[in-house]
All heavy atoms as a GROMACS GRO file, in nm:
protein
  616
    1MET      N    1  -1.736   1.855   0.249
    1MET     CA    2  -1.744   1.774   0.129
    1MET      C    3  -1.762   1.628   0.169
    1MET      O    4  -1.705   1.582   0.267
    1MET     CB    5  -1.617   1.793   0.047
    1MET     CG    6  -1.608   1.706  -0.074
    1MET     SD    7  -1.507   1.782  -0.200
    1MET     CE    8  -1.610   1.754  -0.339
    2ASN      N    9  -1.838   1.557   0.092
    2ASN     CA   10  -1.861   1.415   0.116
    2ASN      C   11  -1.804   1.337  -0.003
    2ASN      O   12  -1.848   1.355  -0.115
    2ASN     CB   13  -2.010   1.388   0.132
    2ASN     CG   14  -2.037   1.247   0.182
    2ASN    OD1   15  -1.947   1.176   0.222
    2ASN    ND2   16  -2.162   1.207   0.177
    3TYR      N   17  -1.705   1.253   0.025
    3TYR     CA   18  -1.644   1.170  -0.078
    3TYR      C   19  -1.713   1.034  -0.081
    3TYR      O   20  -1.782   0.997   0.012
    3TYR     CB   21  -1.494   1.152  -0.050
    3TYR     CG   22  -1.416   1.279  -0.057
    3TYR    CD1   23  -1.388   1.352   0.058
    3TYR    CD2   24  -1.370   1.328  -0.178
    3TYR    CE1   25  -1.315   1.470   0.052
    3TYR    CE2   26  -1.297   1.446  -0.185
    3TYR     CZ   27  -1.271   1.516  -0.070
    3TYR     OH   28  -1.200   1.633  -0.077
    4SER      N   29  -1.688   0.960  -0.189
    4SER     CA   30  -1.747   0.826  -0.200
    4SER      C   31  -1.636   0.725  -0.231
    4SER      O   32  -1.520   0.761  -0.248
    4SER     CB   33  -1.853   0.824  -0.310
    4SER     OG   34  -1.792   0.839  -0.437
    5GLU      N   35  -1.676   0.601  -0.240
    5GLU     CA   36  -1.584   0.490  -0.267
    5GLU      C   37  -1.502   0.515  -0.394
    5GLU      O   38  -1.383   0.485  -0.398
    5GLU     CB   39  -1.667   0.362  -0.282
    5GLU     CG   40  -1.588   0.238  -0.311
    5GLU     CD   41  -1.536   0.168  -0.186
    5GLU    OE1   42  -1.590   0.190  -0.078
    5GLU    OE2   43  -1.441   0.090  -0.201
    6ARG      N   44  -1.562   0.573  -0.494
    6ARG     CA   45  -1.489   0.593  -0.621
    6ARG      C   46  -1.379   0.698  -0.612
    6ARG      O   47  -1.296   0.709  -0.701
    6ARG     CB   48  -1.586   0.624  -0.734
    6ARG     CG   49  -1.654   0.758  -0.723
    6ARG     CD   50  -1.744   0.785  -0.843
    6ARG     NE   51  -1.814   0.908  -0.826
    6ARG     CZ   52  -1.934   0.921  -0.776
    6ARG    NH1   53  -2.001   0.814  -0.738
    6ARG    NH2   54  -1.990   1.039  -0.763
    7ASP      N   55  -1.378   0.778  -0.503
    7ASP     CA   56  -1.274   0.879  -0.484
    7ASP      C   57  -1.149   0.824  -0.415
    7ASP      O   58  -1.048   0.894  -0.406
    7ASP     CB   59  -1.328   0.995  -0.400
    7ASP     CG   60  -1.442   1.067  -0.467
    7ASP    OD1   61  -1.430   1.100  -0.587
    7ASP    OD2   62  -1.544   1.091  -0.400
    8LEU      N   63  -1.156   0.700  -0.366
    8LEU     CA   64  -1.044   0.642  -0.290
    8LEU      C   65  -0.924   0.617  -0.378
    8LEU      O   66  -0.940   0.582  -0.494
    8LEU     CB   67  -1.088   0.512  -0.224
    8LEU     CG   68  -1.201   0.523  -0.123
    8LEU    CD1   69  -1.231   0.386  -0.066
    8LEU    CD2   70  -1.171   0.622  -0.013
    9PRO      N   71  -0.803   0.634  -0.327
    9PRO     CA   72  -0.770   0.683  -0.194
    9PRO      C   73  -0.790   0.834  -0.187
    9PRO      O   74  -0.770   0.906  -0.285
    9PRO     CB   75  -0.622   0.646  -0.177
    9PRO     CG   76  -0.569   0.644  -0.316
    9PRO     CD   77  -0.684   0.600  -0.404
   10VAL      N   78  -0.829   0.882  -0.068
   10VAL     CA   79  -0.855   1.024  -0.049
   10VAL      C   80  -0.810   1.065   0.092
   10VAL      O   81  -0.812   0.983   0.184
   10VAL     CB   82  -1.006   1.055  -0.069
   10VAL    CG1   83  -1.092   0.989   0.036
   10VAL    CG2   84  -1.031   1.203  -0.074
   11VAL      N   85  -0.767   1.188   0.106
   11VAL     CA   86  -0.733   1.244   0.237
   11VAL      C   87  -0.843   1.343   0.273
   11VAL      O   88  -0.866   1.440   0.201
   11VAL     CB   89  -0.596   1.316   0.235
   11VAL    CG1   90  -0.568   1.379   0.371
   11VAL    CG2   91  -0.485   1.219   0.198
   12VAL      N   92  -0.914   1.312   0.382
   12VAL     CA   93  -1.024   1.398   0.424
   12VAL      C   94  -0.978   1.491   0.536
   12VAL      O   95  -0.887   1.459   0.612
   12VAL     CB   96  -1.148   1.316   0.470
   12VAL    CG1   97  -1.207   1.239   0.355
   12VAL    CG2   98  -1.115   1.223   0.584
   13ARG      N   99  -1.044   1.605   0.544
   13ARG     CA  100  -1.020   1.702   0.651
   13ARG      C  101  -1.125   1.680   0.759
   13ARG      O  102  -1.219   1.602   0.741
   13ARG     CB  103  -1.028   1.846   0.598
   13ARG     CG  104  -0.945   1.877   0.475
   13ARG     CD  105  -0.797   1.858   0.500
   13ARG     NE  106  -0.713   1.903   0.390
   13ARG     CZ  107  -0.670   1.826   0.292
   13ARG    NH1  108  -0.706   1.700   0.286
   13ARG    NH2  109  -0.590   1.873   0.199
   14GLU      N  110  -1.113   1.752   0.869
   14GLU     CA  111  -1.201   1.730   0.983
   14GLU      C  112  -1.349   1.751   0.950
   14GLU      O  113  -1.435   1.683   1.005
   14GLU     CB  114  -1.160   1.821   1.099
   14GLU     CG  115  -1.233   1.791   1.226
   14GLU     CD  116  -1.180   1.867   1.344
   14GLU    OE1  117  -1.104   1.963   1.326
   14GLU    OE2  118  -1.215   1.831   1.457
   15THR      N  119  -1.383   1.840   0.861
   15THR     CA  120  -1.523   1.868   0.830
   15THR      C  121  -1.578   1.782   0.716
   15THR      O  122  -1.692   1.799   0.676
   15THR     CB  123  -1.541   2.016   0.793
   15THR    OG1  124  -1.458   2.045   0.680
   15THR    CG2  125  -1.505   2.106   0.910
   16GLU      N  126  -1.496   1.690   0.664
   16GLU     CA  127  -1.536   1.608   0.550
   16GLU      C  128  -1.561   1.464   0.594
   16GLU      O  129  -1.524   1.424   0.704
   16GLU     CB  130  -1.426   1.611   0.443
   16GLU     CG  131  -1.398   1.751   0.394
   16GLU     CD  132  -1.277   1.761   0.303
   16GLU    OE1  133  -1.186   1.678   0.314
   16GLU    OE2  134  -1.274   1.853   0.222
   17MET      N  135  -1.624   1.386   0.506
   17MET     CA  136  -1.650   1.244   0.535
   17MET      C  137  -1.644   1.163   0.407
   17MET      O  138  -1.650   1.217   0.297
   17MET     CB  139  -1.782   1.226   0.607
   17MET     CG  140  -1.902   1.284   0.541
   17MET     SD  141  -2.046   1.274   0.649
   17MET     CE  142  -2.057   1.441   0.704
   18VAL      N  143  -1.633   1.030   0.426
   18VAL     CA  144  -1.628   0.937   0.313
   18VAL      C  145  -1.739   0.834   0.330
   18VAL      O  146  -1.748   0.768   0.433
   18VAL     CB  147  -1.492   0.863   0.306
   18VAL    CG1  148  -1.490   0.767   0.189
   18VAL    CG2  149  -1.377   0.961   0.296
   19SER      N  150  -1.823   0.820   0.227
   19SER     CA  151  -1.927   0.717   0.226
   19SER      C  152  -1.869   0.594   0.155
   19SER      O  153  -1.834   0.602   0.038
   19SER     CB  154  -2.051   0.766   0.152
   19SER     OG  155  -2.106   0.877   0.217
   20LEU      N  156  -1.858   0.485   0.229
   20LEU     CA  157  -1.799   0.363   0.174
   20LEU      C  158  -1.905   0.275   0.110
   20LEU      O  159  -2.024   0.289   0.137
   20LEU     CB  160  -1.725   0.288   0.285
   20LEU     CG  161  -1.616   0.368   0.356
   20LEU    CD1  162  -1.557   0.289   0.470
   20LEU    CD2  163  -1.508   0.412   0.258
   21GLU      N  164  -1.859   0.182   0.028
   21GLU     CA  165  -1.947   0.094  -0.048
   21GLU      C  166  -2.043   0.015   0.042
   21GLU      O  167  -2.157  -0.008   0.008
   21GLU     CB  168  -1.862  -0.003  -0.130
   21GLU     CG  169  -1.931  -0.060  -0.250
   21GLU     CD  170  -1.832  -0.133  -0.337
   21GLU    OE1  171  -1.807  -0.251  -0.312
   21GLU    OE2  172  -1.779  -0.069  -0.430
   22ALA      N  173  -1.996  -0.025   0.159
   22ALA     CA  174  -2.077  -0.105   0.250
   22ALA      C  175  -2.180  -0.021   0.325
   22ALA      O  176  -2.252  -0.072   0.410
   22ALA     CB  177  -1.987  -0.177   0.350
   23GLY      N  178  -2.190   0.108   0.294
   23GLY     CA  179  -2.287   0.194   0.359
   23GLY      C  180  -2.234   0.268   0.480
   23GLY      O  181  -2.304   0.351   0.538
   24ALA      N  182  -2.112   0.240   0.522
   24ALA     CA  183  -2.052   0.308   0.636
   24ALA      C  184  -2.003   0.447   0.595
   24ALA      O  185  -1.958   0.467   0.483
   24ALA     CB  186  -1.936   0.227   0.692
   25VAL      N  187  -2.014   0.541   0.686
   25VAL     CA  188  -1.963   0.677   0.664
   25VAL      C  189  -1.852   0.701   0.765
   25VAL      O  190  -1.871   0.685   0.885
   25VAL     CB  191  -2.075   0.782   0.679
   25VAL    CG1  192  -2.019   0.922   0.663
   25VAL    CG2  193  -2.185   0.757   0.578
   26VAL      N  194  -1.734   0.738   0.716
   26VAL     CA  195  -1.617   0.760   0.801
   26VAL      C  196  -1.591   0.910   0.812
   26VAL      O  197  -1.592   0.982   0.712
   26VAL     CB  198  -1.492   0.690   0.744
   26VAL    CG1  199  -1.368   0.724   0.824
   26VAL    CG2  200  -1.513   0.541   0.738
   27ARG      N  201  -1.567   0.955   0.935
   27ARG     CA  202  -1.531   1.094   0.960
   27ARG      C  203  -1.437   1.095   1.079
   27ARG      O  204  -1.418   0.993   1.145
   27ARG     CB  205  -1.654   1.179   0.990
   27ARG     CG  206  -1.728   1.136   1.114
   27ARG     CD  207  -1.856   1.216   1.137
   27ARG     NE  208  -1.929   1.163   1.249
   27ARG     CZ  209  -1.903   1.187   1.377
   27ARG    NH1  210  -1.802   1.267   1.409
   27ARG    NH2  211  -1.974   1.134   1.473
   28TYR      N  212  -1.376   1.210   1.108
   28TYR     CA  213  -1.293   1.219   1.227
   28TYR      C  214  -1.305   1.356   1.289
   28TYR      O  215  -1.346   1.453   1.226
   28TYR     CB  216  -1.146   1.185   1.197
   28TYR     CG  217  -1.067   1.297   1.133
   28TYR    CD1  218  -0.997   1.388   1.212
   28TYR    CD2  219  -1.060   1.312   0.996
   28TYR    CE1  220  -0.924   1.491   1.154
   28TYR    CE2  221  -0.987   1.413   0.937
   28TYR     CZ  222  -0.918   1.502   1.017
   28TYR     OH  223  -0.845   1.603   0.960
   29GLU      N  224  -1.271   1.361   1.416
   29GLU     CA  225  -1.262   1.487   1.490
   29GLU      C  226  -1.123   1.494   1.549
   29GLU      O  227  -1.072   1.394   1.601
   29GLU     CB  228  -1.366   1.490   1.603
   29GLU     CG  229  -1.509   1.491   1.553
   29GLU     CD  230  -1.611   1.485   1.665
   29GLU    OE1  231  -1.573   1.497   1.784
   29GLU    OE2  232  -1.730   1.469   1.633
   30GLU      N  233  -1.062   1.610   1.539
   30GLU     CA  234  -0.928   1.626   1.595
   30GLU      C  235  -0.937   1.653   1.744
   30GLU      O  236  -1.021   1.729   1.790
   30GLU     CB  237  -0.854   1.739   1.524
   30GLU     CG  238  -0.707   1.739   1.558
   30GLU     CD  239  -0.622   1.809   1.456
   30GLU    OE1  240  -0.667   1.824   1.341
   30GLU    OE2  241  -0.512   1.848   1.493
   31SER      N  242  -0.850   1.585   1.819
   31SER     CA  243  -0.850   1.598   1.964
   31SER      C  244  -0.706   1.592   2.014
   31SER      O  245  -0.647   1.485   2.018
   31SER     CB  246  -0.934   1.486   2.027
   31SER     OG  247  -0.924   1.490   2.167
   32GLY      N  248  -0.650   1.707   2.048
   32GLY     CA  249  -0.514   1.710   2.101
   32GLY      C  250  -0.410   1.658   2.004
   32GLY      O  251  -0.313   1.596   2.045
   33GLY      N  252  -0.429   1.677   1.876
   33GLY     CA  253  -0.335   1.629   1.776
   33GLY      C  254  -0.371   1.493   1.719
   33GLY      O  255  -0.319   1.453   1.616
   34ALA      N  256  -0.458   1.419   1.786
   34ALA     CA  257  -0.501   1.288   1.737
   34ALA      C  258  -0.626   1.304   1.651
   34ALA      O  259  -0.699   1.400   1.664
   34ALA     CB  260  -0.533   1.195   1.855
   35ARG      N  261  -0.646   1.205   1.565
   35ARG     CA  262  -0.768   1.200   1.485
   35ARG      C  263  -0.856   1.092   1.547
   35ARG      O  264  -0.822   0.973   1.543
   35ARG     CB  265  -0.739   1.164   1.339
   35ARG     CG  266  -0.694   1.282   1.255
   35ARG     CD  267  -0.544   1.293   1.259
   35ARG     NE  268  -0.497   1.400   1.172
   35ARG     CZ  269  -0.432   1.506   1.218
   35ARG    NH1  270  -0.408   1.520   1.344
   35ARG    NH2  271  -0.391   1.599   1.135
   36ASP      N  272  -0.970   1.131   1.607
   36ASP     CA  273  -1.065   1.036   1.663
   36ASP      C  274  -1.159   0.994   1.550
   36ASP      O  275  -1.234   1.076   1.498
   36ASP     CB  276  -1.144   1.098   1.778
   36ASP     CG  277  -1.058   1.122   1.901
   36ASP    OD1  278  -0.956   1.053   1.918
   36ASP    OD2  279  -1.093   1.211   1.981
   37VAL      N  280  -1.151   0.867   1.511
   37VAL     CA  281  -1.223   0.813   1.396
   37VAL      C  282  -1.361   0.763   1.438
   37VAL      O  283  -1.374   0.684   1.531
   37VAL     CB  284  -1.143   0.698   1.331
   37VAL    CG1  285  -1.221   0.639   1.214
   37VAL    CG2  286  -1.006   0.748   1.286
   38PHE      N  287  -1.463   0.809   1.366
   38PHE     CA  288  -1.601   0.768   1.390
   38PHE      C  289  -1.658   0.706   1.263
   38PHE      O  290  -1.627   0.749   1.153
   38PHE     CB  291  -1.688   0.888   1.429
   38PHE     CG  292  -1.647   0.952   1.558
   38PHE    CD1  293  -1.552   1.054   1.561
   38PHE    CD2  294  -1.704   0.911   1.678
   38PHE    CE1  295  -1.514   1.113   1.680
   38PHE    CE2  296  -1.666   0.969   1.798
   38PHE     CZ  297  -1.571   1.070   1.799
   39VAL      N  298  -1.743   0.605   1.281
   39VAL     CA  299  -1.809   0.540   1.168
   39VAL      C  300  -1.959   0.556   1.190
   39VAL      O  301  -2.012   0.521   1.296
   39VAL     CB  302  -1.771   0.391   1.159
   39VAL    CG1  303  -1.845   0.323   1.044
   39VAL    CG2  304  -1.621   0.376   1.142
   40GLY      N  305  -2.026   0.610   1.090
   40GLY     CA  306  -2.170   0.633   1.100
   40GLY      C  307  -2.200   0.735   1.208
   40GLY      O  308  -2.130   0.835   1.223
   41ASP      N  309  -2.305   0.709   1.286
   41ASP     CA  310  -2.345   0.804   1.389
   41ASP      C  311  -2.300   0.760   1.528
   41ASP      O  312  -2.361   0.794   1.629
   41ASP     CB  313  -2.497   0.824   1.386
   41ASP     CG  314  -2.574   0.694   1.405
   41ASP    OD1  315  -2.511   0.588   1.414
   41ASP    OD2  316  -2.698   0.702   1.411
   42GLU      N  317  -2.189   0.685   1.534
   42GLU     CA  318  -2.136   0.638   1.663
   42GLU      C  319  -2.097   0.755   1.753
   42GLU      O  320  -2.050   0.858   1.707
   42GLU     CB  321  -2.012   0.550   1.640
   42GLU     CG  322  -2.039   0.424   1.565
   42GLU     CD  323  -1.913   0.345   1.534
   42GLU    OE1  324  -1.804   0.405   1.528
   42GLU    OE2  325  -1.926   0.224   1.515
   43TRP      N  326  -2.115   0.735   1.884
   43TRP     CA  327  -2.076   0.835   1.983
   43TRP      C  328  -1.934   0.811   2.032
   43TRP      O  329  -1.867   0.903   2.077
   43TRP     CB  330  -2.171   0.832   2.102
   43TRP     CG  331  -2.305   0.887   2.068
   43TRP    CD1  332  -2.413   0.817   2.022
   43TRP    CD2  333  -2.346   1.023   2.071
   43TRP    NE1  334  -2.519   0.901   1.999
   43TRP    CE2  335  -2.480   1.029   2.029
   43TRP    CE3  336  -2.282   1.142   2.106
   43TRP    CZ2  337  -2.552   1.148   2.021
   43TRP    CZ3  338  -2.354   1.260   2.099
   43TRP    CH2  339  -2.487   1.262   2.057
   44GLU      N  340  -1.890   0.686   2.026
   44GLU     CA  341  -1.755   0.649   2.070
   44GLU      C  342  -1.667   0.632   1.947
   44GLU      O  343  -1.707   0.570   1.848
   44GLU     CB  344  -1.759   0.516   2.146
   44GLU     CG  345  -1.837   0.520   2.275
   44GLU     CD  346  -1.764   0.595   2.385
   44GLU    OE1  347  -1.640   0.589   2.391
   44GLU    OE2  348  -1.833   0.662   2.464
   45SER      N  349  -1.545   0.684   1.954
   45SER     CA  350  -1.455   0.671   1.840
   45SER      C  351  -1.403   0.527   1.829
   45SER      O  352  -1.387   0.458   1.929
   45SER     CB  353  -1.338   0.769   1.852
   45SER     OG  354  -1.257   0.737   1.962
   46ARG      N  355  -1.381   0.485   1.707
   46ARG     CA  356  -1.325   0.351   1.683
   46ARG      C  357  -1.177   0.348   1.715
   46ARG      O  358  -1.122   0.246   1.754
   46ARG     CB  359  -1.342   0.311   1.536
   46ARG     CG  360  -1.482   0.289   1.491
   46ARG     CD  361  -1.522   0.144   1.513
   46ARG     NE  362  -1.658   0.124   1.469
   46ARG     CZ  363  -1.692   0.047   1.367
   46ARG    NH1  364  -1.601  -0.016   1.298
   46ARG    NH2  365  -1.819   0.034   1.336
   47ALA      N  366  -1.108   0.461   1.691
   47ALA     CA  367  -0.964   0.468   1.713
   47ALA      C  368  -0.923   0.613   1.728
   47ALA      O  369  -0.988   0.703   1.676
   47ALA     CB  370  -0.891   0.406   1.594
   48SER      N  371  -0.816   0.634   1.803
   48SER     CA  372  -0.752   0.766   1.814
   48SER      C  373  -0.614   0.752   1.752
   48SER      O  374  -0.530   0.679   1.804
   48SER     CB  375  -0.741   0.810   1.960
   48SER     OG  376  -0.867   0.838   2.012
   49LEU      N  377  -0.595   0.818   1.639
   49LEU     CA  378  -0.472   0.802   1.562
   49LEU      C  379  -0.392   0.932   1.558
   49LEU      O  380  -0.444   1.037   1.522
   49LEU     CB  381  -0.505   0.761   1.419
   49LEU     CG  382  -0.594   0.638   1.400
   49LEU    CD1  383  -0.629   0.622   1.253
   49LEU    CD2  384  -0.524   0.515   1.454
   50PHE      N  385  -0.266   0.923   1.596
   50PHE     CA  386  -0.175   1.034   1.577
   50PHE      C  387  -0.109   1.019   1.441
   50PHE      O  388  -0.104   0.907   1.386
   50PHE     CB  389  -0.068   1.036   1.688
   50PHE     CG  390  -0.122   1.081   1.820
   50PHE    CD1  391  -0.167   0.989   1.914
   50PHE    CD2  392  -0.130   1.217   1.851
   50PHE    CE1  393  -0.218   1.031   2.035
   50PHE    CE2  394  -0.180   1.259   1.972
   50PHE     CZ  395  -0.224   1.167   2.065
   51PRO      N  396  -0.059   1.128   1.379
   51PRO     CA  397   0.007   1.116   1.249
   51PRO      C  398   0.111   1.004   1.249
   51PRO      O  399   0.189   0.991   1.343
   51PRO     CB  400   0.070   1.254   1.229
   51PRO     CG  401  -0.024   1.346   1.301
   51PRO     CD  402  -0.064   1.268   1.425
   52GLY      N  403   0.104   0.921   1.146
   52GLY     CA  404   0.192   0.807   1.132
   52GLY      C  405   0.128   0.677   1.177
   52GLY      O  406   0.182   0.569   1.151
   53MET      N  407   0.012   0.684   1.242
   53MET     CA  408  -0.058   0.563   1.288
   53MET      C  409  -0.168   0.526   1.190
   53MET      O  410  -0.222   0.613   1.120
   53MET     CB  411  -0.118   0.587   1.427
   53MET     CG  412  -0.016   0.611   1.536
   53MET     SD  413  -0.092   0.654   1.694
   53MET     CE  414  -0.172   0.500   1.738
   54SER      N  415  -0.203   0.397   1.187
   54SER     CA  416  -0.308   0.347   1.097
   54SER      C  417  -0.405   0.257   1.172
   54SER      O  418  -0.374   0.206   1.279
   54SER     CB  419  -0.246   0.268   0.981
   54SER     OG  420  -0.165   0.350   0.902
   55TYR      N  421  -0.522   0.237   1.110
   55TYR     CA  422  -0.627   0.152   1.166
   55TYR      C  423  -0.694   0.082   1.049
   55TYR      O  424  -0.725   0.144   0.947
   55TYR     CB  425  -0.728   0.237   1.243
   55TYR     CG  426  -0.850   0.165   1.290
   55TYR    CD1  427  -0.846   0.080   1.400
   55TYR    CD2  428  -0.972   0.181   1.225
   55TYR    CE1  429  -0.959   0.013   1.444
   55TYR    CE2  430  -1.086   0.115   1.269
   55TYR     CZ  431  -1.079   0.031   1.379
   55TYR     OH  432  -1.191  -0.035   1.422
   56GLU      N  433  -0.718  -0.049   1.063
   56GLU     CA  434  -0.790  -0.123   0.960
   56GLU      C  435  -0.937  -0.131   0.998
   56GLU      O  436  -0.972  -0.180   1.106
   56GLU     CB  437  -0.733  -0.264   0.944
   56GLU     CG  438  -0.602  -0.265   0.871
   56GLU     CD  439  -0.555  -0.405   0.834
   56GLU    OE1  440  -0.630  -0.503   0.856
   56GLU    OE2  441  -0.444  -0.416   0.783
   57LEU      N  442  -1.022  -0.082   0.911
   57LEU     CA  443  -1.166  -0.085   0.931
   57LEU      C  444  -1.224  -0.200   0.850
   57LEU      O  445  -1.211  -0.203   0.727
   57LEU     CB  446  -1.227   0.049   0.887
   57LEU     CG  447  -1.379   0.057   0.890
   57LEU    CD1  448  -1.430   0.046   1.033
   57LEU    CD2  449  -1.426   0.188   0.826
   58GLU      N  450  -1.287  -0.293   0.919
   58GLU     CA  451  -1.351  -0.407   0.854
   58GLU      C  452  -1.497  -0.374   0.828
   58GLU      O  453  -1.570  -0.337   0.919
   58GLU     CB  454  -1.344  -0.531   0.944
   58GLU     CG  455  -1.204  -0.578   0.975
   58GLU     CD  456  -1.137  -0.650   0.859
   58GLU    OE1  457  -1.209  -0.706   0.773
   58GLU    OE2  458  -1.014  -0.648   0.854
   59CYS      N  459  -1.538  -0.384   0.702
   59CYS     CA  460  -1.678  -0.367   0.664
   59CYS      C  461  -1.722  -0.496   0.597
   59CYS      O  462  -1.641  -0.585   0.573
   59CYS     CB  463  -1.695  -0.249   0.569
   59CYS     SG  464  -1.671  -0.089   0.648
   60VAL      N  465  -1.848  -0.504   0.563
   60VAL     CA  466  -1.900  -0.625   0.500
   60VAL      C  467  -1.825  -0.650   0.369
   60VAL      O  468  -1.841  -0.575   0.273
   60VAL     CB  469  -2.052  -0.611   0.473
   60VAL    CG1  470  -2.106  -0.736   0.406
   60VAL    CG2  471  -2.125  -0.581   0.601
   61GLY      N  472  -1.740  -0.751   0.368
   61GLY     CA  473  -1.667  -0.790   0.247
   61GLY      C  474  -1.554  -0.698   0.207
   61GLY      O  475  -1.495  -0.718   0.101
   62CYS      N  476  -1.520  -0.596   0.285
   62CYS     CA  477  -1.416  -0.501   0.249
   62CYS      C  478  -1.332  -0.464   0.371
   62CYS      O  479  -1.380  -0.466   0.484
   62CYS     CB  480  -1.475  -0.372   0.194
   62CYS     SG  481  -1.585  -0.393   0.055
   63THR      N  482  -1.208  -0.428   0.345
   63THR     CA  483  -1.120  -0.376   0.450
   63THR      C  484  -1.063  -0.244   0.400
   63THR      O  485  -1.019  -0.234   0.286
   63THR     CB  486  -1.006  -0.474   0.482
   63THR    OG1  487  -1.062  -0.599   0.520
   63THR    CG2  488  -0.919  -0.422   0.595
   64TYR      N  489  -1.064  -0.145   0.487
   64TYR     CA  490  -1.012  -0.013   0.454
   64TYR      C  491  -0.899   0.022   0.549
   64TYR      O  492  -0.904  -0.014   0.668
   64TYR     CB  493  -1.123   0.092   0.466
   64TYR     CG  494  -1.237   0.067   0.371
   64TYR    CD1  495  -1.345  -0.011   0.410
   64TYR    CD2  496  -1.235   0.118   0.242
   64TYR    CE1  497  -1.449  -0.037   0.323
   64TYR    CE2  498  -1.340   0.091   0.153
   64TYR     CZ  499  -1.446   0.014   0.195
   64TYR     OH  500  -1.548  -0.012   0.109
   65LEU      N  501  -0.799   0.090   0.499
   65LEU     CA  502  -0.689   0.136   0.582
   65LEU      C  503  -0.707   0.285   0.604
   65LEU      O  504  -0.716   0.363   0.508
   65LEU     CB  505  -0.555   0.109   0.513
   65LEU     CG  506  -0.431   0.148   0.593
   65LEU    CD1  507  -0.422   0.064   0.722
   65LEU    CD2  508  -0.305   0.129   0.510
   66LEU      N  509  -0.716   0.324   0.731
   66LEU     CA  510  -0.730   0.464   0.769
   66LEU      C  511  -0.597   0.507   0.830
   66LEU      O  512  -0.553   0.447   0.928
   66LEU     CB  513  -0.843   0.481   0.870
   66LEU     CG  514  -0.976   0.415   0.835
   66LEU    CD1  515  -1.077   0.437   0.947
   66LEU    CD2  516  -1.029   0.466   0.704
   67SER      N  517  -0.533   0.607   0.772
   67SER     CA  518  -0.401   0.650   0.816
   67SER      C  519  -0.403   0.798   0.851
   67SER      O  520  -0.443   0.882   0.769
   67SER     CB  521  -0.298   0.627   0.705
   67SER     OG  522  -0.296   0.493   0.665
   68ALA      N  523  -0.360   0.830   0.974
   68ALA     CA  524  -0.354   0.969   1.017
   68ALA      C  525  -0.231   1.035   0.956
   68ALA      O  526  -0.122   0.978   0.955
   68ALA     CB  527  -0.348   0.977   1.170
   69MET      N  528  -0.252   1.154   0.902
   69MET     CA  529  -0.145   1.232   0.842
   69MET      C  530  -0.156   1.375   0.894
   69MET      O  531  -0.260   1.413   0.949
   69MET     CB  532  -0.160   1.232   0.688
   69MET     CG  533  -0.172   1.094   0.627
   69MET     SD  534  -0.212   1.100   0.452
   69MET     CE  535  -0.064   1.172   0.387
   70ASP      N  536  -0.052   1.454   0.875
   70ASP     CA  537  -0.059   1.594   0.915
   70ASP      C  538  -0.172   1.666   0.842
   70ASP      O  539  -0.235   1.755   0.897
   70ASP     CB  540   0.074   1.665   0.888
   70ASP     CG  541   0.184   1.620   0.984
   70ASP    OD1  542   0.152   1.576   1.096
   70ASP    OD2  543   0.301   1.626   0.945
   71GLU      N  544  -0.199   1.626   0.717
   71GLU     CA  545  -0.300   1.691   0.634
   71GLU      C  546  -0.442   1.649   0.670
   71GLU      O  547  -0.538   1.713   0.631
   71GLU     CB  548  -0.277   1.661   0.485
   71GLU     CG  549  -0.143   1.703   0.434
   71GLU     CD  550  -0.032   1.600   0.463
   71GLU    OE1  551  -0.062   1.480   0.482
   71GLU    OE2  552   0.083   1.641   0.471
   72GLY      N  553  -0.459   1.534   0.735
   72GLY     CA  554  -0.592   1.483   0.766
   72GLY      C  555  -0.590   1.332   0.784
   72GLY      O  556  -0.494   1.276   0.837
   73LEU      N  557  -0.694   1.266   0.737
   73LEU     CA  558  -0.707   1.121   0.750
   73LEU      C  559  -0.716   1.060   0.609
   73LEU      O  560  -0.809   1.091   0.534
   73LEU     CB  561  -0.833   1.085   0.829
   73LEU     CG  562  -0.855   0.937   0.856
   73LEU    CD1  563  -0.754   0.886   0.959
   73LEU    CD2  564  -0.997   0.913   0.907
   74LYS      N  565  -0.620   0.975   0.576
   74LYS     CA  566  -0.620   0.909   0.446
   74LYS      C  567  -0.705   0.783   0.456
   74LYS      O  568  -0.688   0.702   0.547
   74LYS     CB  569  -0.479   0.872   0.402
   74LYS     CG  570  -0.472   0.810   0.264
   74LYS     CD  571  -0.330   0.786   0.223
   74LYS     CE  572  -0.323   0.729   0.082
   74LYS     NZ  573  -0.184   0.706   0.041
   75VAL      N  574  -0.796   0.765   0.361
   75VAL     CA  575  -0.884   0.649   0.356
   75VAL      C  576  -0.858   0.578   0.224
   75VAL      O  577  -0.868   0.639   0.117
   75VAL     CB  578  -1.034   0.689   0.366
   75VAL    CG1  579  -1.123   0.566   0.362
   75VAL    CG2  580  -1.059   0.772   0.491
   76GLU      N  581  -0.823   0.449   0.233
   76GLU     CA  582  -0.799   0.370   0.112
   76GLU      C  583  -0.850   0.229   0.132
   76GLU      O  584  -0.856   0.179   0.243
   76GLU     CB  585  -0.651   0.371   0.075
   76GLU     CG  586  -0.559   0.320   0.182
   76GLU     CD  587  -0.413   0.344   0.150
   76GLU    OE1  588  -0.372   0.326   0.033
   76GLU    OE2  589  -0.339   0.381   0.242
   77ARG      N  590  -0.889   0.166   0.022
   77ARG     CA  591  -0.939   0.029   0.026
   77ARG      C  592  -0.822  -0.066   0.012
   77ARG      O  593  -0.736  -0.048  -0.075
   77ARG     CB  594  -1.039   0.008  -0.086
   77ARG     CG  595  -1.110  -0.125  -0.076
   77ARG     CD  596  -1.220  -0.134  -0.178
   77ARG     NE  597  -1.288  -0.260  -0.164
   77ARG     CZ  598  -1.406  -0.285  -0.215
   77ARG    NH1  599  -1.469  -0.191  -0.281
   77ARG    NH2  600  -1.462  -0.402  -0.198
   78LYS      N  601  -0.819  -0.167   0.098
   78LYS     CA  602  -0.714  -0.268   0.087
   78LYS      C  603  -0.757  -0.374  -0.013
   78LYS      O  604  -0.874  -0.407  -0.021
   78LYS     CB  605  -0.688  -0.331   0.224
   78LYS     CG  606  -0.622  -0.235   0.321
   78LYS     CD  607  -0.582  -0.302   0.448
   78LYS     CE  608  -0.464  -0.392   0.418
   78LYS     NZ  609  -0.406  -0.454   0.536
   79PRO      N  610  -0.660  -0.425  -0.088
   79PRO     CA  611  -0.694  -0.530  -0.187
   79PRO      C  612  -0.737  -0.659  -0.122
   79PRO      O  613  -0.713  -0.687  -0.011
   79PRO     CB  614  -0.564  -0.548  -0.265
   79PRO     CG  615  -0.458  -0.477  -0.192
   79PRO     CD  616  -0.521  -0.392  -0.089
   0.00000   0.00000   0.00000
């Protein structure tokens, strides 16, 4: 499933992604319990997050908080 900006906040699973307003697409791959976060078609992950950890993603004019949870990766827009 592909979510969009209007679905935020949303918790995505490994096979899902979120298309953000700035045109970035966020997805993750699970690796040893961590969520390796990828933006767009990047080959290198932006962050490796274990449950309870967060990462701030800066996009053009927007900041998003990506939080690893047992259920998946929560994506929300920061005010």
